KEDRENPA-13221 format. One line per field, with one value per residue (C-alpha): residue number from 1; z, y negated, x negated. Coordinates in pm, whole numbers, plus 50000, padded with zeros to 5 digits. Layout:
N
i <- [NUM; ...]
pz <- [Z; ...]
py <- [Y; ...]
px <- [X; ...]
END
This chain:
672
i <- [1; 2; 3; 4; 5; 6; 7; 8; 9; 10; 11; 12; 13; 14; 15; 16; 17; 18; 19; 20; 21; 22; 23; 24; 25; 26; 27; 28; 29; 30; 31; 32; 33; 34; 35; 36; 37; 38; 39; 40; 41; 42; 43; 44; 45; 46; 47; 48; 49; 50; 51; 52; 53; 54; 55; 56; 57; 58; 59; 60; 61; 62; 63; 64; 65; 66; 67; 68; 69; 70; 71; 72; 73; 74; 75; 76; 77; 78; 79; 80; 81; 82; 83; 84; 85; 86; 87; 88; 89; 90; 91; 92; 93; 94; 95; 96; 97; 98; 99; 100; 101; 102; 103; 104; 105; 106; 107; 108; 109; 110; 111; 112; 113; 114; 115; 116; 117; 118; 119; 120; 121; 122; 123; 124; 125; 126; 127; 128; 129; 130; 131; 132; 133; 134; 135; 136; 137; 138; 139; 140; 141; 142; 143; 144; 145; 146; 147; 148; 149; 150; 151; 152; 153; 154; 155; 156; 157; 158; 159; 160; 161; 162; 163; 164; 165; 166; 167; 168; 169; 170; 171; 172; 173; 174; 175; 176; 177; 178; 179; 180; 181; 182; 183; 184; 185; 186; 187; 188; 189; 190; 191; 192; 193; 194; 195; 196; 197; 198; 199; 200; 201; 202; 203; 204; 205; 206; 207; 208; 209; 210; 211; 212; 213; 214; 215; 216; 217; 218; 219; 220; 221; 222; 223; 224; 225; 226; 227; 228; 229; 230; 231; 232; 233; 234; 235; 236; 237; 238; 239; 240; 241; 242; 243; 244; 245; 246; 247; 248; 249; 250; 251; 252; 253; 254; 255; 256; 257; 258; 259; 260; 261; 262; 263; 264; 265; 266; 267; 268; 269; 270; 271; 272; 273; 274; 275; 276; 277; 278; 279; 280; 281; 282; 283; 284; 285; 286; 287; 288; 289; 290; 291; 292; 293; 294; 295; 296; 297; 298; 299; 300; 301; 302; 303; 304; 305; 306; 307; 308; 309; 310; 311; 312; 313; 314; 315; 316; 317; 318; 319; 320; 321; 322; 323; 324; 325; 326; 327; 328; 329; 330; 331; 332; 333; 334; 335; 336; 337; 338; 339; 340; 341; 342; 343; 344; 345; 346; 347; 348; 349; 350; 351; 352; 353; 354; 355; 356; 357; 358; 359; 360; 361; 362; 363; 364; 365; 366; 367; 368; 369; 370; 371; 372; 373; 374; 375; 376; 377; 378; 379; 380; 381; 382; 383; 384; 385; 386; 387; 388; 389; 390; 391; 392; 393; 394; 395; 396; 397; 398; 399; 400; 401; 402; 403; 404; 405; 406; 407; 408; 409; 410; 411; 412; 413; 414; 415; 416; 417; 418; 419; 420; 421; 422; 423; 424; 425; 426; 427; 428; 429; 430; 431; 432; 433; 434; 435; 436; 437; 438; 439; 440; 441; 442; 443; 444; 445; 446; 447; 448; 449; 450; 451; 452; 453; 454; 455; 456; 457; 458; 459; 460; 461; 462; 463; 464; 465; 466; 467; 468; 469; 470; 471; 472; 473; 474; 475; 476; 477; 478; 479; 480; 481; 482; 483; 484; 485; 486; 487; 488; 489; 490; 491; 492; 493; 494; 495; 496; 497; 498; 499; 500; 501; 502; 503; 504; 505; 506; 507; 508; 509; 510; 511; 512; 513; 514; 515; 516; 517; 518; 519; 520; 521; 522; 523; 524; 525; 526; 527; 528; 529; 530; 531; 532; 533; 534; 535; 536; 537; 538; 539; 540; 541; 542; 543; 544; 545; 546; 547; 548; 549; 550; 551; 552; 553; 554; 555; 556; 557; 558; 559; 560; 561; 562; 563; 564; 565; 566; 567; 568; 569; 570; 571; 572; 573; 574; 575; 576; 577; 578; 579; 580; 581; 582; 583; 584; 585; 586; 587; 588; 589; 590; 591; 592; 593; 594; 595; 596; 597; 598; 599; 600; 601; 602; 603; 604; 605; 606; 607; 608; 609; 610; 611; 612; 613; 614; 615; 616; 617; 618; 619; 620; 621; 622; 623; 624; 625; 626; 627; 628; 629; 630; 631; 632; 633; 634; 635; 636; 637; 638; 639; 640; 641; 642; 643; 644; 645; 646; 647; 648; 649; 650; 651; 652; 653; 654; 655; 656; 657; 658; 659; 660; 661; 662; 663; 664; 665; 666; 667; 668; 669; 670; 671; 672]
pz <- [76658; 76702; 77020; 76914; 76999; 77362; 77406; 77191; 77378; 77747; 77923; 78080; 77740; 77480; 77537; 77453; 77689; 77616; 77806; 77608; 77276; 77217; 77131; 77270; 77141; 77407; 77359; 77450; 77489; 77245; 77371; 77696; 77530; 77214; 77355; 77510; 77186; 76981; 77207; 77186; 76805; 76788; 77025; 76855; 76509; 76612; 76755; 76453; 76175; 76192; 75835; 75938; 76087; 76352; 76102; 75879; 76146; 76172; 75803; 75774; 75520; 75639; 75318; 75418; 75435; 75702; 75788; 75563; 75841; 75876; 75632; 75615; 75906; 76121; 76476; 76564; 76248; 76332; 76682; 76545; 76306; 76567; 76853; 76685; 76381; 76422; 76571; 76524; 76829; 76924; 76796; 76957; 76833; 76907; 77074; 77091; 77418; 77533; 77773; 77814; 77802; 77421; 77445; 77693; 77791; 77984; 77945; 78246; 78072; 77706; 77626; 77253; 77219; 77434; 77221; 76908; 77065; 77165; 76810; 76665; 76926; 76709; 76439; 76697; 76837; 76492; 76431; 76770; 76689; 76364; 76550; 76800; 76526; 76297; 76544; 76907; 76858; 76658; 76912; 77207; 77029; 76977; 77340; 77474; 77280; 77266; 77434; 77168; 76939; 77203; 77226; 77006; 77003; 76917; 76702; 76660; 77036; 77071; 77109; 77325; 77495; 77526; 77747; 77532; 77648; 77801; 77833; 78170; 78067; 77747; 77720; 77404; 77313; 77007; 76940; 76670; 76485; 76304; 75969; 75658; 75490; 75782; 76097; 76122; 76342; 76524; 76735; 77030; 77210; 77520; 77696; 78004; 77878; 78111; 77998; 78221; 77955; 77986; 77707; 77569; 77458; 77430; 77390; 77411; 77560; 77425; 77511; 77792; 77716; 77870; 77874; 77952; 78099; 78223; 78105; 78270; 78069; 78175; 78026; 77866; 77496; 77258; 76919; 76733; 76417; 76222; 75995; 75981; 75631; 75478; 75259; 75311; 75489; 75690; 75837; 75667; 75887; 76228; 76477; 76785; 77079; 77453; 77624; 77878; 77886; 77969; 78274; 78173; 78403; 78294; 78475; 78339; 78374; 78263; 78316; 78554; 78731; 78553; 78834; 78577; 78308; 78326; 78704; 78650; 78676; 78405; 78135; 78249; 78257; 77904; 77773; 77949; 77842; 77475; 77485; 77655; 77411; 77108; 77227; 77312; 76976; 76794; 76981; 77298; 77252; 77086; 76869; 76718; 76488; 76215; 75873; 75609; 75503; 75237; 74951; 74906; 75270; 75381; 75569; 75815; 75941; 76074; 76167; 76290; 76353; 76548; 76926; 77095; 77263; 77464; 77839; 77988; 78318; 78560; 78862; 79092; 79407; 79661; 80038; 80309; 80101; 80254; 80319; 80123; 80153; 80517; 80681; 80710; 80924; 81259; 81137; 80822; 80787; 80587; 80262; 79902; 79550; 79394; 79033; 78867; 78592; 78407; 78199; 77975; 77726; 77554; 77638; 77927; 78059; 78321; 78520; 78641; 78977; 79284; 79517; 79887; 79941; 80101; 79981; 79629; 79382; 79031; 78815; 78560; 78271; 78002; 77719; 77649; 77348; 77466; 77228; 77447; 77754; 77856; 77912; 77939; 78269; 78384; 78608; 78830; 79000; 79228; 79248; 79449; 79218; 79323; 79146; 79068; 79189; 79128; 79205; 79502; 79461; 79670; 79578; 79295; 79188; 78888; 78784; 78508; 78264; 78324; 78699; 78670; 78473; 78682; 79012; 78908; 78770; 79101; 79297; 79084; 78861; 79125; 79350; 79615; 79564; 79820; 79703; 79742; 79792; 79550; 79711; 79656; 80023; 80093; 80405; 80454; 80125; 80122; 79863; 79535; 79392; 79032; 78795; 78460; 78167; 77878; 77524; 77236; 76892; 76640; 76273; 76188; 76244; 76448; 76811; 76705; 77011; 77017; 77061; 76722; 76864; 76656; 76594; 76271; 76150; 75890; 75732; 75506; 75242; 75030; 74834; 74466; 74206; 74471; 74322; 74350; 74642; 74788; 74965; 75315; 75250; 75463; 75365; 75615; 75664; 75946; 75998; 76187; 76254; 76345; 76624; 76850; 77175; 77508; 77723; 77437; 77500; 77567; 77807; 77703; 77370; 77166; 76940; 76629; 76779; 76842; 77150; 76939; 76817; 76491; 76384; 76183; 75975; 75962; 75649; 75545; 75262; 75237; 74916; 75040; 75048; 74697; 74555; 74755; 74492; 74724; 74713; 74440; 74378; 74334; 74082; 73892; 73882; 73755; 73479; 73371; 73355; 73133; 72891; 72872; 72798; 72513; 72359; 72381; 72230; 71941; 71877; 71843; 72142; 72269; 72624; 72724; 72592; 72758; 73091; 73060; 72980; 73257; 73501; 73572; 73561; 73204; 73292; 73435; 73110; 72912; 73153; 73156; 72776; 72787; 73070; 73325; 73559; 73600; 73561; 73940; 73969; 73704; 73897; 74203; 74019; 73937; 74079; 74331; 74575; 74952; 75134; 75501; 75579; 75908; 76074; 76309; 76489; 76619; 76868; 76746; 76895; 76566; 76299; 76039; 76066; 76092; 75832; 75822; 75673; 75549; 75513; 75308; 75419; 75341; 75506; 75585; 75883; 76092; 75814; 75664; 75431; 75317; 74970; 74988; 75184; 75112; 75295; 75338; 75488; 75715; 75627; 75291; 75474; 75567; 75205; 75167; 75201; 75553; 75621; 75474; 75166; 74996; 74831; 74590; 74659; 74428; 74626; 74497; 74284; 74234; 74049; 74380; 74464; 74829; 74891; 75216; 75381; 75602; 75825; 76064; 76374; 76571; 76946; 77119; 77366; 77728; 77837; 77562; 77611; 77984; 77962; 77740; 77901; 77956; 77940; 77563; 77482; 77314; 77082; 76919; 76919; 76724; 76362; 76246]
py <- [51484; 51173; 50976; 50740; 50993; 51003; 50629; 50633; 50909; 50909; 51179; 51322; 51385; 51438; 51758; 51624; 51604; 51356; 51561; 51883; 51760; 52100; 52204; 52491; 52607; 52605; 52706; 52437; 52473; 52219; 52260; 52085; 51814; 51733; 51435; 51286; 51342; 51176; 50872; 50857; 50886; 50589; 50382; 50468; 50398; 50052; 49976; 50080; 49946; 49685; 49784; 50141; 50188; 50442; 50619; 50673; 50841; 51179; 51250; 51598; 51479; 51342; 51140; 50865; 50500; 50436; 50125; 50054; 50129; 50480; 50633; 50999; 51078; 50786; 50931; 50724; 50841; 51203; 51162; 50991; 51280; 51549; 51394; 51211; 51417; 51546; 51887; 52050; 52164; 52534; 52590; 52654; 52503; 52497; 52193; 52145; 52053; 52036; 52275; 52447; 52771; 52779; 53023; 53250; 53277; 53545; 53664; 53865; 54020; 54086; 54205; 54145; 54376; 54646; 54636; 54684; 54983; 55131; 55114; 55259; 55536; 55817; 55744; 55724; 56059; 56218; 56084; 56215; 56561; 56560; 56462; 56744; 57004; 56849; 56720; 56818; 57188; 57269; 57072; 57265; 57597; 57502; 57393; 57717; 57927; 58293; 58213; 57956; 58205; 58254; 57886; 57698; 57430; 57507; 57195; 57252; 57203; 56899; 56537; 56234; 56227; 55948; 55709; 55482; 55317; 54971; 54665; 54490; 54188; 54040; 53791; 53610; 53424; 53341; 53447; 53413; 53698; 53636; 53813; 53782; 53583; 53338; 53309; 53488; 53338; 53621; 53635; 53877; 54021; 54228; 54418; 54637; 54965; 55183; 55506; 55756; 55996; 56277; 56462; 56804; 56965; 57343; 57554; 57920; 58092; 58441; 58553; 58300; 57997; 57682; 57338; 56981; 56806; 56476; 56245; 55924; 55691; 55349; 55120; 54787; 54800; 54530; 54436; 54209; 54028; 53976; 53686; 53425; 53289; 53029; 53270; 53585; 53817; 53548; 53801; 54012; 54311; 54442; 54670; 54848; 54977; 55039; 54828; 55106; 55474; 55495; 55692; 56008; 56244; 56552; 56784; 57137; 57398; 57756; 58084; 58201; 57865; 57848; 58033; 58266; 58011; 57632; 57611; 57769; 57449; 57531; 57578; 57288; 57057; 57162; 57078; 56740; 56673; 56734; 56498; 56224; 56265; 56255; 55937; 55793; 55876; 55721; 55401; 55336; 55083; 55089; 55293; 55109; 55204; 54949; 54882; 54614; 54397; 54192; 54399; 54159; 54188; 54394; 54691; 54727; 54373; 54515; 54878; 54863; 54514; 54494; 54446; 54110; 54226; 54494; 54532; 54708; 54858; 55010; 55210; 55170; 55362; 55436; 55470; 55581; 55859; 56129; 56475; 56723; 57027; 57128; 57294; 57671; 57707; 57547; 57398; 57243; 56927; 56848; 56664; 56615; 56656; 56328; 56215; 55905; 55881; 55549; 55491; 55200; 55242; 55578; 55611; 55823; 55852; 56096; 56076; 56357; 56513; 56419; 56718; 56695; 56320; 56073; 55776; 55881; 55679; 55713; 55443; 55541; 55295; 55289; 55048; 54985; 54800; 54550; 54476; 54232; 54076; 53928; 54263; 54552; 54712; 54935; 55235; 55384; 55719; 55925; 56299; 56583; 56861; 57207; 57527; 57758; 57525; 57181; 56883; 56664; 56294; 56077; 55730; 55486; 55135; 54954; 54614; 54369; 54331; 53958; 54015; 54259; 54019; 53712; 53889; 54036; 53701; 53528; 53785; 53804; 54083; 54335; 54350; 54587; 54708; 54900; 55236; 55320; 55645; 55774; 55546; 55239; 55196; 55083; 55096; 55467; 55582; 55393; 55147; 55133; 54892; 54788; 54564; 54436; 54220; 54087; 54034; 53888; 54044; 53774; 53757; 53563; 53643; 53330; 53433; 53792; 53955; 54042; 54416; 54432; 54581; 54562; 54710; 54905; 54942; 55213; 55245; 55534; 55439; 55752; 56034; 56069; 56340; 56609; 56959; 57173; 57413; 57682; 57580; 57445; 57334; 57034; 56759; 56531; 56323; 56331; 56048; 56026; 55733; 55705; 55479; 55510; 55313; 55492; 55478; 55570; 55945; 56009; 56276; 56505; 56323; 56341; 56641; 56440; 56279; 56431; 56348; 56183; 55920; 56094; 56079; 56332; 56182; 56379; 56507; 56298; 56506; 56882; 57080; 57288; 56979; 56871; 57218; 57310; 57404; 57280; 56932; 56723; 56523; 56843; 56976; 56648; 56652; 57009; 56916; 56624; 56854; 57101; 56823; 56701; 57054; 57090; 56757; 56833; 57180; 57042; 56803; 57103; 57030; 57315; 57449; 57272; 56938; 56990; 57062; 56741; 56530; 56677; 56712; 57078; 57401; 57521; 57889; 57816; 57642; 57955; 58187; 57963; 57976; 58357; 58362; 58507; 58209; 57970; 57594; 57563; 57750; 57525; 57224; 57348; 57300; 56934; 56681; 56453; 56169; 56163; 55829; 55802; 55431; 55527; 55362; 55451; 55243; 55278; 55075; 55088; 54965; 54887; 54774; 54721; 55083; 55242; 55487; 55601; 55946; 56050; 56423; 56520; 56858; 57092; 57403; 57635; 57859; 57759; 57791; 57478; 57378; 57062; 56928; 56680; 56393; 56021; 55788; 55413; 55201; 54933; 54701; 54647; 54466; 54184; 54064; 54099; 53812; 53823; 54128; 54340; 54557; 54798; 55090; 55361; 55639; 55941; 56264; 56435; 56742; 56674; 56440; 56321; 55950; 55841; 55485; 55325; 54985; 54891; 54586; 54470; 54259; 54121; 54166; 53837; 53812; 53877; 53517; 53383; 53650; 53599; 53221; 53201; 53095; 53411; 53222; 53185; 53534; 53646; 53345; 53512; 53426; 53129; 53180; 53115]
px <- [60582; 60373; 60332; 60613; 60882; 60777; 60846; 61160; 61343; 61436; 61235; 61548; 61707; 61435; 61247; 60901; 60607; 60332; 60080; 60113; 60246; 60407; 60759; 60961; 61297; 61566; 61928; 62179; 62554; 62693; 63048; 62961; 62754; 62941; 63132; 62818; 62622; 62894; 62882; 62502; 62514; 62747; 62537; 62209; 62347; 62464; 62119; 61919; 62136; 62410; 62505; 62584; 62927; 63014; 63232; 62930; 62718; 62893; 62820; 62663; 62403; 62068; 62030; 62273; 62162; 61897; 61692; 61391; 61140; 61288; 61041; 60941; 60711; 60825; 60849; 61154; 61332; 61257; 61391; 61704; 61768; 61706; 61897; 62184; 62286; 62641; 62706; 63043; 63242; 63248; 62895; 62559; 62236; 61864; 61713; 61336; 61174; 60817; 60651; 60321; 60519; 60519; 60228; 60404; 60769; 60953; 61307; 61418; 61724; 61638; 61990; 61957; 61659; 61820; 62136; 61923; 61747; 62082; 62217; 61895; 61866; 62014; 61754; 61477; 61591; 61582; 61232; 61113; 61248; 61052; 60735; 60789; 60790; 60530; 60271; 60332; 60407; 60087; 59880; 60028; 59972; 59607; 59563; 59712; 59462; 59563; 59894; 59980; 60150; 60421; 60512; 60756; 61029; 61390; 61434; 61807; 61846; 61619; 61733; 61653; 61992; 62243; 62043; 61825; 61505; 61543; 61321; 61332; 61124; 60985; 60700; 60596; 60282; 60075; 59719; 59455; 59287; 58961; 58921; 58711; 58988; 59005; 59210; 59543; 59814; 59993; 60308; 60296; 60600; 60519; 60792; 60811; 60956; 61162; 61323; 61500; 61617; 61872; 61696; 61769; 61443; 61444; 61133; 61049; 60749; 60778; 61130; 61173; 61392; 61249; 61405; 61309; 61612; 61469; 61191; 61074; 60851; 60727; 60465; 60384; 60475; 60351; 60493; 60253; 60360; 60039; 59949; 60225; 60277; 60511; 60706; 60913; 60864; 60676; 60431; 60164; 60242; 60343; 60174; 60305; 60104; 60086; 59821; 59767; 59853; 60226; 60333; 60519; 60708; 60903; 61139; 61138; 61408; 61443; 61617; 61345; 61298; 60966; 60789; 60636; 60549; 60547; 60516; 60177; 59977; 59726; 59990; 60206; 59903; 59809; 60155; 60158; 59798; 59878; 60177; 59974; 59683; 59908; 60078; 59737; 59582; 59878; 59964; 59762; 59482; 59238; 59477; 59771; 60056; 60113; 60259; 60205; 60499; 60319; 60180; 59889; 59775; 59475; 59618; 59328; 59384; 59710; 59647; 59285; 59144; 58818; 58845; 58790; 58472; 58294; 58331; 58027; 58134; 57882; 57992; 57692; 57783; 58054; 58068; 58306; 58463; 58680; 58535; 58749; 58521; 58534; 58237; 58253; 57943; 57871; 57543; 57689; 57896; 58208; 58150; 58273; 58136; 58253; 58266; 58412; 58674; 58708; 59021; 59105; 59386; 59353; 58984; 58862; 58506; 58378; 58054; 57832; 57918; 57714; 57689; 57771; 57781; 58021; 57812; 57715; 57505; 57645; 57480; 57744; 57780; 58047; 58117; 58482; 58625; 58888; 59174; 59370; 59210; 59541; 59712; 59464; 59368; 59083; 59148; 58876; 58938; 58715; 58768; 58620; 58504; 58623; 58528; 58817; 59094; 59235; 59012; 59107; 59187; 58951; 59077; 59123; 59205; 59352; 59222; 59298; 59010; 58991; 58985; 58694; 58478; 58560; 58500; 58166; 58047; 58122; 57921; 57605; 57734; 57849; 58155; 58287; 58644; 58853; 58983; 59352; 59536; 59797; 60059; 59840; 59746; 59389; 59175; 59110; 58957; 58628; 58508; 58319; 58058; 58119; 57922; 58047; 57945; 58149; 58021; 58220; 58227; 58136; 58221; 57902; 57536; 57466; 57435; 57358; 57201; 56833; 56890; 57063; 57383; 57698; 58041; 58093; 58452; 58507; 58850; 58949; 59203; 59236; 59080; 59175; 59116; 59148; 59157; 59467; 59466; 59688; 60006; 59944; 59588; 59487; 59245; 59074; 58762; 58510; 58265; 57938; 57709; 57343; 57219; 57522; 57505; 57509; 57818; 58048; 58077; 58444; 58561; 58848; 58902; 59223; 59253; 59166; 58855; 58513; 58300; 58030; 58275; 58372; 58732; 58927; 59201; 59522; 59691; 59990; 60131; 60093; 60088; 60379; 60599; 60508; 60584; 60893; 61157; 61432; 61280; 61453; 61137; 60935; 61189; 61181; 60800; 60803; 61049; 60829; 60527; 60715; 60815; 60455; 60336; 60582; 60479; 60107; 60149; 60355; 60064; 59836; 59606; 59391; 59434; 59110; 59239; 59578; 59404; 59202; 59509; 59726; 59437; 59510; 59314; 59237; 59284; 59627; 59728; 59637; 59818; 60126; 60145; 60160; 60411; 60169; 60213; 60501; 60501; 60517; 60185; 60035; 60162; 59972; 59642; 59707; 59466; 59626; 59565; 59606; 59637; 59535; 59484; 59321; 59025; 58744; 58484; 58128; 57925; 57563; 57236; 57063; 57307; 57035; 56918; 57263; 57397; 57761; 57831; 58177; 58245; 58552; 58684; 58972; 59103; 59388; 59472; 59174; 58919; 58767; 58487; 58316; 58390; 58103; 57949; 57909; 57669; 57656; 57376; 57521; 57231; 57404; 57687; 57449; 57460; 57839; 58086; 58230; 58009; 58288; 58310; 58551; 58373; 58489; 58240; 58207; 58178; 57859; 57918; 58289; 58525; 58670; 58665; 58671; 58788; 58668; 58635; 58340; 58307; 58035; 58092; 57799; 57769; 57694; 57408; 57500; 57441; 57664; 57928; 57976; 57970; 58279; 58604; 58806; 59132; 59087; 58960; 59281; 59261; 58962; 58592; 58458; 58362; 58006]
END
């Protein structure tokens, strides 16, 4: 709306604000206003046009006769149409009013969303049961080591119960995302998730039946609609993630009260640790679950966009810590063996242990990618290391990312923070000195920092022309990168991530599923293969030519013709494609000298082997449009083609990074 509407409409009625110039949709009860609106329509119509009768005004069409100066774009005309068009009784409409809250609004009782979740809960429960058997159970077996063979879920007795998750508050705001194609306008919905579930999850540890009867989950869940566009489906994609690790509590029950199994802290912690890591690796930032709605959209703009910037956090020292290790000799004093744990999203960093000190110096520095400054928090925890028993909690604190940077900037880069106990009470646990710097990630090379640091995004689309393997064979990709920056060594990483920053992509479609005779699609594919074989043999093609056309093993074609093997066995040798669409990222100190190596691997039952490696020099991105490229890379010595996407973001200098206004960080850095 132009400035004319502010003078044309009374401020008490028209919802426009000359200071902000923004519009916000507000629901208005038309039943209570219809009579007043009808009177105002009549009055306004008589003012603007003596030729227009009152009877003409309630016409539903906006194309009726209007004064000559009411041209398209005239502010007064627009106000007339919005405020005085007829509204039928017993209806509700949307009225636009101005407020600075367009960027962020809260709804304390999001009943509509909760009703949707309630109706979808049976489907969500079925999906969760599938994830338990397909993902969680193998991970727990692996974490338990030799005891893993005794553990398993009874999937027929697993469900999420009758109490669905609820949202207690929803906030909305808009944000910009910078990409090679330009700026994407995103809509963000953040809700506080609370779930007190009466679940029924049955497991067995050997012959012991074990159940989980109650689960409490709480956290901040974000739904981000990516890339608004003026055509259906109106968004390029959606992504879903927790901004911080959700809090998860479980109550176990069993025939033997769990005193012999899950009450053993080591086993119970492993089970809980696996569940937390799997959730973290799937949908806790920097990891996000996403899907593309527009087939023309770039999938990695949705599922793995680069972070806003890098927060360098340095834990300098602490003082006034509690003594947890009491003196055993008269000449010795009580002390502690402290270490620091830094958490942000799904990432966890652990410092070295300082022996026998209540005022330790750590000088522990980590570099954390920040996806959303508005919502992410940093957790600092101090623990006393104990050999042979559980470590003791010394104190901790949780700070918003923006708060950390602002506070350290005000106090010359370092700030003392009081530590709190597990109930959040400060004053008796000592304090900790923390320094921090913030550096934007830039799309352009202007402002590129002198140390040559950058952020390399590597996305793995797919591998095609994969050879046929035995049922149950897995395919995945590991990636390594030279010139990694310090402070990026993760402690206790998720199962699919290596400590050096490498990422293993998970298999999405197993050979066993494609060949399962009970699968209708597998039977149909087998029938199509048989028809193709008959046609090719009638044409007189040799077994070698048939193998080339069908992309199968030549020996299997010969054996199938003599009846030694079945068509299903021949089908197992067909070349196929696996799609991952998964991304990984590296913080490097010298982008121009960095080389990324992709290693395609396959394996079964704990044994794996490399099918070949592909390498890419990041310096080549400096000549690419938007410093981004999509490559189809032949795997040496094979017919396999690996399709990847590489993108380079530049790390701004420290002076430039800290000088930027933090209030606008989630709107994205400037383009250059």
